[in-house]
N, CA and C atoms of all chains as a GROMACS GRO file, in nm:
protein
  561
    1UNK      N    1  16.314  20.124  -2.788
    1UNK     CA    2  16.397  20.112  -2.668
    1UNK      C    3  16.316  20.049  -2.556
    2UNK      N    4  16.376  19.960  -2.484
    2UNK     CA    5  16.303  19.894  -2.376
    2UNK      C    6  16.287  19.990  -2.258
    3UNK      N    7  16.192  19.957  -2.170
    3UNK     CA    8  16.169  20.042  -2.053
    3UNK      C    9  16.294  20.049  -1.967
    4UNK      N   10  16.362  19.936  -1.949
    4UNK     CA   11  16.483  19.936  -1.868
    4UNK      C   12  16.590  20.028  -1.927
    5UNK      N   13  16.600  20.028  -2.062
    5UNK     CA   14  16.696  20.118  -2.127
    5UNK      C   15  16.657  20.265  -2.107
    6UNK      N   16  16.526  20.291  -2.118
    6UNK     CA   17  16.478  20.429  -2.097
    6UNK      C   18  16.511  20.475  -1.955
    7UNK      N   19  16.488  20.387  -1.857
    7UNK     CA   20  16.516  20.422  -1.718
    7UNK      C   21  16.666  20.447  -1.701
    8UNK      N   22  16.746  20.360  -1.761
    8UNK     CA   23  16.890  20.374  -1.750
    8UNK      C   24  16.938  20.508  -1.806
    9UNK      N   25  16.878  20.549  -1.918
    9UNK     CA   26  16.917  20.678  -1.976
    9UNK      C   27  16.878  20.794  -1.886
   10UNK      N   28  16.759  20.782  -1.824
   10UNK     CA   29  16.716  20.889  -1.733
   10UNK      C   30  16.809  20.898  -1.613
   11UNK      N   31  16.841  20.781  -1.555
   11UNK     CA   32  16.927  20.776  -1.437
   11UNK      C   33  17.060  20.845  -1.466
   12UNK      N   34  17.110  20.827  -1.589
   12UNK     CA   35  17.242  20.880  -1.622
   12UNK      C   36  17.235  21.020  -1.684
   13UNK      N   37  17.113  21.074  -1.700
   13UNK     CA   38  17.098  21.203  -1.766
   13UNK      C   39  17.137  21.320  -1.677
   14UNK      N   40  17.132  21.300  -1.545
   14UNK     CA   41  17.165  21.408  -1.450
   14UNK      C   42  17.238  21.344  -1.332
   15UNK      N   43  17.332  21.419  -1.270
   15UNK     CA   44  17.403  21.363  -1.154
   15UNK      C   45  17.309  21.330  -1.038
   16UNK      N   46  17.199  21.405  -1.025
   16UNK     CA   47  17.101  21.376  -0.920
   16UNK      C   48  16.966  21.359  -0.986
   17UNK      N   49  16.908  21.240  -0.973
   17UNK     CA   50  16.780  21.213  -1.042
   17UNK      C   51  16.685  21.140  -0.949
   18UNK      N   52  16.562  21.190  -0.944
   18UNK     CA   53  16.463  21.133  -0.852
   18UNK      C   54  16.341  21.082  -0.930
   19UNK      N   55  16.307  20.957  -0.909
   19UNK     CA   56  16.179  20.905  -0.958
   19UNK      C   57  16.078  20.926  -0.847
   20UNK      N   58  15.968  20.992  -0.879
   20UNK     CA   59  15.874  21.033  -0.774
   20UNK      C   60  15.730  21.026  -0.827
   21UNK      N   61  15.638  21.042  -0.734
   21UNK     CA   62  15.497  21.055  -0.772
   21UNK      C   63  15.464  21.203  -0.772
   22UNK      N   64  15.427  21.255  -0.890
   22UNK     CA   65  15.400  21.397  -0.904
   22UNK      C   66  15.524  21.472  -0.948
   23UNK      N   67  15.523  21.603  -0.929
   23UNK     CA   68  15.634  21.688  -0.971
   23UNK      C   69  15.689  21.760  -0.847
   24UNK      N   70  15.810  21.818  -0.859
   24UNK     CA   71  15.865  21.889  -0.742
   24UNK      C   72  15.770  21.994  -0.687
   25UNK      N   73  15.696  22.063  -0.774
   25UNK     CA   74  15.604  22.165  -0.724
   25UNK      C   75  15.474  22.104  -0.671
   26UNK      N   76  15.436  21.989  -0.726
   26UNK     CA   77  15.312  21.924  -0.681
   26UNK      C   78  15.333  21.774  -0.658
   27UNK      N   79  15.405  21.740  -0.550
   27UNK     CA   80  15.424  21.598  -0.519
   27UNK      C   81  15.288  21.534  -0.487
   28UNK      N   82  15.270  21.410  -0.531
   28UNK     CA   83  15.141  21.343  -0.514
   28UNK      C   84  15.144  21.240  -0.401
   29UNK      N   85  15.247  21.244  -0.320
   29UNK     CA   86  15.261  21.145  -0.213
   29UNK      C   87  15.355  21.205  -0.108
   30UNK      N   88  15.327  21.177   0.018
   30UNK     CA   89  15.406  21.235   0.125
   30UNK      C   90  15.553  21.197   0.121
   31UNK      N   91  15.580  21.073   0.077
   31UNK     CA   92  15.719  21.028   0.072
   31UNK      C   93  15.795  21.100  -0.039
   32UNK      N   94  15.727  21.122  -0.154
   32UNK     CA   95  15.790  21.197  -0.262
   32UNK      C   96  15.812  21.342  -0.220
   33UNK      N   97  15.717  21.396  -0.145
   33UNK     CA   98  15.731  21.534  -0.097
   33UNK      C   99  15.854  21.545  -0.006
   34UNK      N  100  15.871  21.445   0.080
   34UNK     CA  101  15.985  21.448   0.170
   34UNK      C  102  16.116  21.440   0.092
   35UNK      N  103  16.119  21.356  -0.010
   35UNK     CA  104  16.241  21.341  -0.090
   35UNK      C  105  16.275  21.471  -0.162
   36UNK      N  106  16.173  21.535  -0.220
   36UNK     CA  107  16.196  21.661  -0.291
   36UNK      C  108  16.242  21.770  -0.194
   37UNK      N  109  16.183  21.772  -0.074
   37UNK     CA  110  16.222  21.873   0.024
   37UNK      C  111  16.371  21.860   0.058
   38UNK      N  112  16.418  21.738   0.070
   38UNK     CA  113  16.560  21.716   0.102
   38UNK      C  114  16.648  21.766  -0.013
   39UNK      N  115  16.607  21.732  -0.137
   39UNK     CA  116  16.688  21.776  -0.252
   39UNK      C  117  16.689  21.927  -0.263
   40UNK      N  118  16.575  21.992  -0.236
   40UNK     CA  119  16.571  22.138  -0.242
   40UNK      C  120  16.661  22.197  -0.134
   41UNK      N  121  16.661  22.134  -0.015
   41UNK     CA  122  16.744  22.184   0.094
   41UNK      C  123  16.893  22.168   0.062
   42UNK      N  124  16.927  22.065  -0.017
   42UNK     CA  125  17.066  22.043  -0.056
   42UNK      C  126  17.114  22.150  -0.152
   43UNK      N  127  17.016  22.212  -0.222
   43UNK     CA  128  17.047  22.321  -0.314
   43UNK      C  129  17.139  22.275  -0.427
   44UNK      N  130  17.106  22.162  -0.486
   44UNK     CA  131  17.176  22.117  -0.606
   44UNK      C  132  17.072  22.095  -0.716
   45UNK      N  133  17.114  22.112  -0.842
   45UNK     CA  134  17.019  22.085  -0.950
   45UNK      C  135  16.986  21.936  -0.957
   46UNK      N  136  16.860  21.904  -0.983
   46UNK     CA  137  16.823  21.763  -0.996
   46UNK      C  138  16.714  21.746  -1.100
   47UNK      N  139  16.711  21.626  -1.159
   47UNK     CA  140  16.606  21.592  -1.253
   47UNK      C  141  16.504  21.503  -1.184
   48UNK      N  142  16.380  21.507  -1.233
   48UNK     CA  143  16.278  21.418  -1.177
   48UNK      C  144  16.196  21.355  -1.289
   49UNK      N  145  16.136  21.243  -1.258
   49UNK     CA  146  16.039  21.182  -1.349
   49UNK      C  147  15.917  21.144  -1.267
   50UNK      N  148  15.800  21.182  -1.319
   50UNK     CA  149  15.674  21.150  -1.251
   50UNK      C  150  15.627  21.012  -1.295
   51UNK      N  151  15.640  20.913  -1.207
   51UNK     CA  152  15.605  20.776  -1.246
   51UNK      C  153  15.454  20.760  -1.268
   52UNK      N  154  15.375  20.852  -1.215
   52UNK     CA  155  15.230  20.844  -1.238
   52UNK      C  156  15.195  20.873  -1.384
   53UNK      N  157  15.291  20.932  -1.458
   53UNK     CA  158  15.265  20.966  -1.598
   53UNK      C  159  15.296  20.850  -1.691
   54UNK      N  160  15.354  20.743  -1.640
   54UNK     CA  161  15.399  20.634  -1.727
   54UNK      C  162  15.399  20.502  -1.649
   55UNK      N  163  15.299  20.420  -1.676
   55UNK     CA  164  15.285  20.295  -1.601
   55UNK      C  165  15.403  20.201  -1.622
   56UNK      N  166  15.463  20.203  -1.743
   56UNK     CA  167  15.576  20.113  -1.769
   56UNK      C  168  15.696  20.150  -1.684
   57UNK      N  169  15.721  20.279  -1.672
   57UNK     CA  170  15.832  20.323  -1.587
   57UNK      C  171  15.799  20.299  -1.440
   58UNK      N  172  15.672  20.321  -1.405
   58UNK     CA  173  15.631  20.302  -1.265
   58UNK      C  174  15.660  20.160  -1.218
   59UNK      N  175  15.632  20.061  -1.304
   59UNK     CA  176  15.662  19.922  -1.268
   59UNK      C  177  15.810  19.892  -1.291
   60UNK      N  178  15.862  19.940  -1.404
   60UNK     CA  179  16.000  19.906  -1.445
   60UNK      C  180  16.105  19.953  -1.346
   61UNK      N  181  16.079  20.067  -1.283
   61UNK     CA  182  16.179  20.122  -1.191
   61UNK      C  183  16.196  20.034  -1.068
   62UNK      N  184  16.090  19.960  -1.035
   62UNK     CA  185  16.098  19.870  -0.920
   62UNK      C  186  16.191  19.752  -0.949
   63UNK      N  187  16.188  19.707  -1.075
   63UNK     CA  188  16.280  19.600  -1.115
   63UNK      C  189  16.421  19.652  -1.130
   64UNK      N  190  16.431  19.774  -1.186
   64UNK     CA  191  16.563  19.831  -1.217
   64UNK      C  192  16.653  19.831  -1.094
   65UNK      N  193  16.596  19.871  -0.979
   65UNK     CA  194  16.677  19.883  -0.857
   65UNK      C  195  16.648  19.769  -0.758
   66UNK      N  196  16.563  19.675  -0.797
   66UNK     CA  197  16.517  19.574  -0.701
   66UNK      C  198  16.468  19.642  -0.573
   67UNK      N  199  16.379  19.738  -0.593
   67UNK     CA  200  16.331  19.822  -0.483
   67UNK      C  201  16.182  19.844  -0.505
   68UNK      N  202  16.098  19.808  -0.408
   68UNK     CA  203  15.955  19.802  -0.437
   68UNK      C  204  15.878  19.933  -0.426
   69UNK      N  205  15.946  20.039  -0.381
   69UNK     CA  206  15.870  20.161  -0.354
   69UNK      C  207  15.928  20.281  -0.427
   70UNK      N  208  15.845  20.386  -0.431
   70UNK     CA  209  15.881  20.513  -0.491
   70UNK      C  210  15.858  20.619  -0.382
   71UNK      N  211  15.944  20.715  -0.363
   71UNK     CA  212  16.051  20.763  -0.452
   71UNK      C  213  16.178  20.678  -0.450
   72UNK      N  214  16.260  20.701  -0.553
   72UNK     CA  215  16.392  20.640  -0.563
   72UNK      C  216  16.491  20.748  -0.606
   73UNK      N  217  16.600  20.758  -0.533
   73UNK     CA  218  16.702  20.859  -0.564
   73UNK      C  219  16.826  20.794  -0.625
   74UNK      N  220  16.873  20.856  -0.733
   74UNK     CA  221  16.998  20.814  -0.796
   74UNK      C  222  17.096  20.931  -0.794
   75UNK      N  223  17.218  20.904  -0.750
   75UNK     CA  224  17.323  21.005  -0.752
   75UNK      C  225  17.440  20.950  -0.831
   76UNK      N  226  17.479  21.026  -0.933
   76UNK     CA  227  17.590  20.986  -1.022
   76UNK      C  228  17.568  20.845  -1.076
   77UNK      N  229  17.444  20.817  -1.112
   77UNK     CA  230  17.413  20.690  -1.176
   77UNK      C  231  17.388  20.574  -1.082
   78UNK      N  232  17.408  20.597  -0.952
   78UNK     CA  233  17.392  20.487  -0.857
   78UNK      C  234  17.266  20.503  -0.774
   79UNK      N  235  17.197  20.392  -0.751
   79UNK     CA  236  17.079  20.394  -0.666
   79UNK      C  237  17.120  20.415  -0.521
   80UNK      N  238  17.060  20.517  -0.460
   80UNK     CA  239  17.099  20.552  -0.323
   80UNK      C  240  16.997  20.504  -0.221
   81UNK      N  241  16.870  20.498  -0.261
   81UNK     CA  242  16.768  20.453  -0.167
   81UNK      C  243  16.638  20.528  -0.185
   82UNK      N  244  16.544  20.498  -0.093
   82UNK     CA  245  16.416  20.567  -0.091
   82UNK      C  246  16.418  20.679   0.011
   83UNK      N  247  16.300  20.727   0.049
   83UNK     CA  248  16.295  20.848   0.131
   83UNK      C  249  16.346  20.824   0.273
   84UNK      N  250  16.332  20.702   0.326
   84UNK     CA  251  16.385  20.676   0.460
   84UNK      C  252  16.538  20.689   0.463
   85UNK      N  253  16.601  20.627   0.365
   85UNK     CA  254  16.747  20.633   0.358
   85UNK      C  255  16.793  20.776   0.330
   86UNK      N  256  16.720  20.845   0.241
   86UNK     CA  257  16.754  20.986   0.214
   86UNK      C  258  16.751  21.066   0.344
   87UNK      N  259  16.648  21.044   0.425
   87UNK     CA  260  16.634  21.120   0.549
   87UNK      C  261  16.748  21.089   0.645
   88UNK      N  262  16.782  20.961   0.658
   88UNK     CA  263  16.893  20.925   0.746
   88UNK      C  264  17.024  20.986   0.698
   89UNK      N  265  17.048  20.978   0.565
   89UNK     CA  266  17.173  21.032   0.511
   89UNK      C  267  17.178  21.184   0.523
   90UNK      N  268  17.061  21.245   0.509
   90UNK     CA  269  17.052  21.391   0.523
   90UNK      C  270  17.082  21.430   0.668
   91UNK      N  271  17.022  21.361   0.762
   91UNK     CA  272  17.041  21.394   0.903
   91UNK      C  273  17.187  21.376   0.946
   92UNK      N  274  17.254  21.282   0.884
   92UNK     CA  275  17.393  21.256   0.923
   92UNK      C  276  17.494  21.328   0.835
   93UNK      N  277  17.442  21.416   0.747
   93UNK     CA  278  17.532  21.496   0.665
   93UNK      C  279  17.596  21.422   0.550
   94UNK      N  280  17.559  21.294   0.531
   94UNK     CA  281  17.623  21.214   0.426
   94UNK      C  282  17.580  21.259   0.286
   95UNK      N  283  17.453  21.296   0.277
   95UNK     CA  284  17.400  21.335   0.146
   95UNK      C  285  17.468  21.462   0.097
   96UNK      N  286  17.484  21.556   0.188
   96UNK     CA  287  17.547  21.683   0.154
   96UNK      C  288  17.690  21.658   0.105
   97UNK      N  289  17.761  21.569   0.173
   97UNK     CA  290  17.899  21.540   0.134
   97UNK      C  291  17.903  21.476  -0.005
   98UNK      N  292  17.803  21.394  -0.031
   98UNK     CA  293  17.800  21.321  -0.158
   98UNK      C  294  17.779  21.413  -0.278
   99UNK      N  295  17.707  21.521  -0.258
   99UNK     CA  296  17.675  21.610  -0.371
   99UNK      C  297  17.749  21.743  -0.362
  100UNK      N  298  17.845  21.754  -0.270
  100UNK     CA  299  17.915  21.881  -0.249
  100UNK      C  300  17.976  21.934  -0.379
  101UNK      N  301  18.025  21.844  -0.463
  101UNK     CA  302  18.090  21.889  -0.587
  101UNK      C  303  17.990  21.930  -0.694
  102UNK      N  304  17.862  21.914  -0.667
  102UNK     CA  305  17.760  21.946  -0.768
  102UNK      C  306  17.694  22.080  -0.743
  103UNK      N  307  17.732  22.146  -0.637
  103UNK     CA  308  17.669  22.275  -0.604
  103UNK      C  309  17.699  22.377  -0.712
  104UNK      N  310  17.597  22.457  -0.743
  104UNK     CA  311  17.612  22.558  -0.850
  104UNK      C  312  17.706  22.669  -0.804
  105UNK      N  313  14.328  19.484   0.332
  105UNK     CA  314  14.384  19.526   0.461
  105UNK      C  315  14.493  19.430   0.506
  106UNK      N  316  14.597  19.488   0.561
  106UNK     CA  317  14.707  19.408   0.613
  106UNK      C  318  14.726  19.451   0.759
  107UNK      N  319  14.797  19.371   0.835
  107UNK     CA  320  14.815  19.411   0.974
  107UNK      C  321  14.963  19.419   1.010
  108UNK      N  322  14.992  19.505   1.107
  108UNK     CA  323  15.129  19.520   1.154
  108UNK      C  324  15.181  19.388   1.211
  109UNK      N  325  15.093  19.314   1.277
  109UNK     CA  326  15.135  19.186   1.335
  109UNK      C  327  15.181  19.088   1.228
  110UNK      N  328  15.109  19.088   1.116
  110UNK     CA  329  15.144  18.996   1.008
  110UNK      C  330  15.278  19.035   0.946
  111UNK      N  331  15.298  19.164   0.929
  111UNK     CA  332  15.426  19.210   0.874
  111UNK      C  333  15.540  19.171   0.969
  112UNK      N  334  15.515  19.194   1.097
  112UNK     CA  335  15.619  19.160   1.196
  112UNK      C  336  15.654  19.011   1.188
  113UNK      N  337  15.551  18.926   1.180
  113UNK     CA  338  15.574  18.782   1.175
  113UNK      C  339  15.654  18.743   1.051
  114UNK      N  340  15.620  18.801   0.936
  114UNK     CA  341  15.690  18.768   0.811
  114UNK      C  342  15.836  18.810   0.818
  115UNK      N  343  15.860  18.931   0.868
  115UNK     CA  344  15.998  18.981   0.874
  115UNK      C  345  16.080  18.895   0.971
  116UNK      N  346  16.023  18.868   1.088
  116UNK     CA  347  16.099  18.792   1.188
  116UNK      C  348  16.124  18.648   1.143
  117UNK      N  349  16.030  18.594   1.066
  117UNK     CA  350  16.048  18.458   1.016
  117UNK      C  351  16.154  18.453   0.906
  118UNK      N  352  16.172  18.565   0.836
  118UNK     CA  353  16.257  18.565   0.718
  118UNK      C  354  16.401  18.604   0.743
  119UNK      N  355  16.432  18.657   0.861
  119UNK     CA  356  16.567  18.704   0.888
  119UNK      C  357  16.621  18.640   1.016
  120UNK      N  358  16.750  18.611   1.021
  120UNK     CA  359  16.807  18.547   1.140
  120UNK      C  360  16.819  18.645   1.257
  121UNK      N  361  16.802  18.596   1.377
  121UNK     CA  362  16.816  18.676   1.500
  121UNK      C  363  16.747  18.810   1.485
  122UNK      N  364  16.625  18.804   1.443
  122UNK     CA  365  16.559  18.927   1.402
  122UNK      C  366  16.451  18.968   1.501
  123UNK      N  367  16.453  19.098   1.530
  123UNK     CA  368  16.346  19.155   1.610
  123UNK      C  369  16.287  19.270   1.531
  124UNK      N  370  16.157  19.266   1.510
  124UNK     CA  371  16.092  19.371   1.433
  124UNK      C  372  15.983  19.437   1.516
  125UNK      N  373  15.980  19.568   1.511
  125UNK     CA  374  15.869  19.641   1.571
  125UNK      C  375  15.794  19.708   1.458
  126UNK      N  376  15.670  19.672   1.441
  126UNK     CA  377  15.592  19.725   1.329
  126UNK      C  378  15.467  19.793   1.384
  127UNK      N  379  15.442  19.912   1.337
  127UNK     CA  380  15.321  19.983   1.380
  127UNK      C  381  15.245  20.035   1.259
  128UNK      N  382  15.120  20.059   1.282
  128UNK     CA  383  15.029  20.110   1.179
  128UNK      C  384  14.972  20.241   1.234
  129UNK      N  385  15.054  20.348   1.229
  129UNK     CA  386  15.020  20.470   1.305
  129UNK      C  387  14.886  20.533   1.264
  130UNK      N  388  14.851  20.521   1.137
  130UNK     CA  389  14.725  20.581   1.094
  130UNK      C  390  14.609  20.482   1.108
  131UNK      N  391  14.644  20.359   1.149
  131UNK     CA  392  14.544  20.253   1.161
  131UNK      C  393  14.462  20.236   1.034
  132UNK      N  394  14.532  20.240   0.919
  132UNK     CA  395  14.463  20.229   0.790
  132UNK      C  396  14.493  20.098   0.718
  133UNK      N  397  14.577  20.012   0.780
  133UNK     CA  398  14.608  19.885   0.716
  133UNK      C  399  14.688  19.898   0.588
  134UNK      N  400  14.753  20.013   0.567
  134UNK     CA  401  14.825  20.034   0.442
  134UNK      C  402  14.960  20.103   0.461
  135UNK      N  403  14.967  20.197   0.556
  135UNK     CA  404  15.090  20.274   0.576
  135UNK      C  405  15.154  20.231   0.708
  136UNK      N  406  15.260  20.152   0.697
  136UNK     CA  407  15.321  20.096   0.817
  136UNK      C  408  15.458  20.157   0.843
  137UNK      N  409  15.503  20.142   0.969
  137UNK     CA  410  15.639  20.181   1.004
  137UNK      C  411  15.704  20.062   1.076
  138UNK      N  412  15.830  20.036   1.041
  138UNK     CA  413  15.898  19.923   1.103
  138UNK      C  414  16.040  19.959   1.143
  139UNK      N  415  16.080  19.907   1.258
  139UNK     CA  416  16.220  19.912   1.300
  139UNK      C  417  16.266  19.767   1.313
  140UNK      N  418  16.369  19.733   1.240
  140UNK     CA  419  16.409  19.593   1.230
  140UNK      C  420  16.556  19.577   1.268
  141UNK      N  421  16.581  19.484   1.357
  141UNK     CA  422  16.719  19.452   1.396
  141UNK      C  423  16.748  19.307   1.357
  142UNK      N  424  16.862  19.284   1.294
  142UNK     CA  425  16.899  19.147   1.257
  142UNK      C  426  17.049  19.136   1.237
  143UNK      N  427  17.102  19.019   1.268
  143UNK     CA  428  17.243  18.995   1.239
  143UNK      C  429  17.267  18.988   1.088
  144UNK      N  430  17.161  18.967   1.011
  144UNK     CA  431  17.176  18.961   0.865
  144UNK      C  432  17.223  19.094   0.807
  145UNK      N  433  17.208  19.202   0.883
  145UNK     CA  434  17.241  19.335   0.831
  145UNK      C  435  17.389  19.369   0.846
  146UNK      N  436  17.460  19.290   0.927
  146UNK     CA  437  17.600  19.323   0.953
  146UNK      C  438  17.678  19.323   0.821
  147UNK      N  439  17.747  19.433   0.796
  147UNK     CA  440  17.830  19.441   0.676
  147UNK      C  441  17.756  19.482   0.550
  148UNK      N  442  17.624  19.501   0.560
  148UNK     CA  443  17.548  19.543   0.442
  148UNK      C  444  17.525  19.694   0.446
  149UNK      N  445  17.522  19.757   0.329
  149UNK     CA  446  17.486  19.899   0.328
  149UNK      C  447  17.335  19.912   0.344
  150UNK      N  448  17.289  20.037   0.359
  150UNK     CA  449  17.147  20.059   0.390
  150UNK      C  450  17.055  20.000   0.284
  151UNK      N  451  17.092  20.020   0.157
  151UNK     CA  452  17.006  19.969   0.049
  151UNK      C  453  16.989  19.818   0.062
  152UNK      N  454  17.098  19.749   0.086
  152UNK     CA  455  17.093  19.603   0.095
  152UNK      C  456  17.018  19.558   0.221
  153UNK      N  457  17.031  19.634   0.329
  153UNK     CA  458  16.956  19.601   0.451
  153UNK      C  459  16.805  19.612   0.425
  154UNK      N  460  16.766  19.721   0.358
  154UNK     CA  461  16.622  19.738   0.330
  154UNK      C  462  16.574  19.633   0.231
  155UNK      N  463  16.659  19.603   0.131
  155UNK     CA  464  16.620  19.499   0.034
  155UNK      C  465  16.598  19.365   0.103
  156UNK      N  466  16.679  19.336   0.204
  156UNK     CA  467  16.664  19.210   0.277
  156UNK      C  468  16.529  19.205   0.348
  157UNK      N  469  16.486  19.319   0.401
  157UNK     CA  470  16.355  19.323   0.467
  157UNK      C  471  16.243  19.308   0.364
  158UNK      N  472  16.254  19.382   0.254
  158UNK     CA  473  16.151  19.372   0.150
  158UNK      C  474  16.138  19.229   0.100
  159UNK      N  475  16.252  19.160   0.091
  159UNK     CA  476  16.250  19.023   0.039
  159UNK      C  477  16.164  18.932   0.126
  160UNK      N  478  16.161  18.957   0.257
  160UNK     CA  479  16.081  18.871   0.345
  160UNK      C  480  15.932  18.893   0.321
  161UNK      N  481  15.897  19.005   0.262
  161UNK     CA  482  15.755  19.038   0.241
  161UNK      C  483  15.707  19.003   0.101
  162UNK      N  484  15.802  18.973   0.012
  162UNK     CA  485  15.767  18.925  -0.122
  162UNK      C  486  15.665  19.012  -0.191
  163UNK      N  487  15.565  18.947  -0.249
  163UNK     CA  488  15.465  19.019  -0.328
  163UNK      C  489  15.372  19.106  -0.244
  164UNK      N  490  15.375  19.086  -0.112
  164UNK     CA  491  15.291  19.175  -0.029
  164UNK      C  492  15.331  19.321  -0.046
  165UNK      N  493  15.462  19.345  -0.072
  165UNK     CA  494  15.505  19.484  -0.093
  165UNK      C  495  15.439  19.543  -0.217
  166UNK      N  496  15.409  19.459  -0.316
  166UNK     CA  497  15.349  19.510  -0.439
  166UNK      C  498  15.199  19.524  -0.425
  167UNK      N  499  15.140  19.433  -0.345
  167UNK     CA  500  14.994  19.425  -0.345
  167UNK      C  501  14.930  19.491  -0.224
  168UNK      N  502  14.961  19.441  -0.103
  168UNK     CA  503  14.881  19.479   0.014
  168UNK      C  504  14.939  19.594   0.094
  169UNK      N  505  15.072  19.611   0.085
  169UNK     CA  506  15.136  19.710   0.170
  169UNK      C  507  15.164  19.834   0.088
  170UNK      N  508  15.093  19.942   0.116
  170UNK     CA  509  15.114  20.061   0.034
  170UNK      C  510  15.247  20.127   0.069
  171UNK      N  511  15.280  20.133   0.198
  171UNK     CA  512  15.403  20.200   0.237
  171UNK      C  513  15.457  20.136   0.364
  172UNK      N  514  15.589  20.124   0.368
  172UNK     CA  515  15.654  20.070   0.486
  172UNK      C  516  15.778  20.155   0.514
  173UNK      N  517  15.761  20.250   0.607
  173UNK     CA  518  15.876  20.330   0.648
  173UNK      C  519  15.968  20.240   0.728
  174UNK      N  520  16.096  20.242   0.695
  174UNK     CA  521  16.184  20.138   0.743
  174UNK      C  522  16.309  20.196   0.808
  175UNK      N  523  16.341  20.143   0.927
  175UNK     CA  524  16.472  20.169   0.987
  175UNK      C  525  16.533  20.035   1.022
  176UNK      N  526  16.659  20.016   0.983
  176UNK     CA  527  16.724  19.888   1.007
  176UNK      C  528  16.844  19.908   1.098
  177UNK      N  529  16.865  19.809   1.182
  177UNK     CA  530  16.975  19.816   1.278
  177UNK      C  531  17.046  19.682   1.286
  178UNK      N  532  17.176  19.689   1.311
  178UNK     CA  533  17.248  19.567   1.346
  178UNK      C  534  17.236  19.547   1.497
  179UNK      N  535  17.263  19.427   1.548
  179UNK     CA  536  17.236  19.399   1.689
  179UNK      C  537  17.316  19.486   1.787
  180UNK      N  538  17.421  19.554   1.742
  180UNK     CA  539  17.491  19.643   1.835
  180UNK      C  540  17.410  19.771   1.858
  181UNK      N  541  17.290  19.775   1.798
  181UNK     CA  542  17.191  19.879   1.823
  181UNK      C  543  17.226  20.014   1.761
  182UNK      N  544  17.333  20.019   1.683
  182UNK     CA  545  17.365  20.145   1.618
  182UNK      C  546  17.311  20.143   1.475
  183UNK      N  547  17.243  20.250   1.434
  183UNK     CA  548  17.199  20.254   1.296
  183UNK      C  549  17.319  20.262   1.203
  184UNK      N  550  17.301  20.215   1.080
  184UNK     CA  551  17.408  20.216   0.983
  184UNK      C  552  17.468  20.356   0.973
  185UNK      N  553  17.599  20.364   0.974
  185UNK     CA  554  17.665  20.492   0.953
  185UNK      C  555  17.690  20.569   1.081
  186UNK      N  556  17.629  20.528   1.193
  186UNK     CA  557  17.652  20.599   1.318
  186UNK      C  558  17.794  20.569   1.368
  187UNK      N  559  17.855  20.667   1.426
  187UNK     CA  560  17.993  20.649   1.471
  187UNK      C  561  17.998  20.569   1.600
   0.00000   0.00000   0.00000
């Protein structure tokens, strides 16, 4: 399976999926930490992938979304943005509205 | 090492009616913050607005610029999504 196919399967594996550096408990970058903090505050289940564990995914994800930085958030299979956009959407309540139907 | 001035010049050269404010708050030549206003953003969602800025920086985003915190605005000075 190609890297792009692997990424596509991950993106579609969970309604909320974050590509990040490190893990939710041990983020390896301030921007990934900020992204995880927002998802935890939303209180919805989410999947993550540590791009530091796989160089092919680390590079491939940048092509997948035409987006040069990590973290990257996907909701319901769609690329939503990086941590700046997440923060803006969180502050304006848009993110909460987007995932309201996913609350446990 | 990269400089905020260089990033500002690239962004402003690459987008129409564009004003960019770029700072290097940690003064480390790697982690930058930018606020960018351009008519090119009108009608684009946030992802596309940010992609337009990244496009002006080309391979510098991969090589020299470790991080660029980004806020984009249309010339009416309201951030995307503001009422």
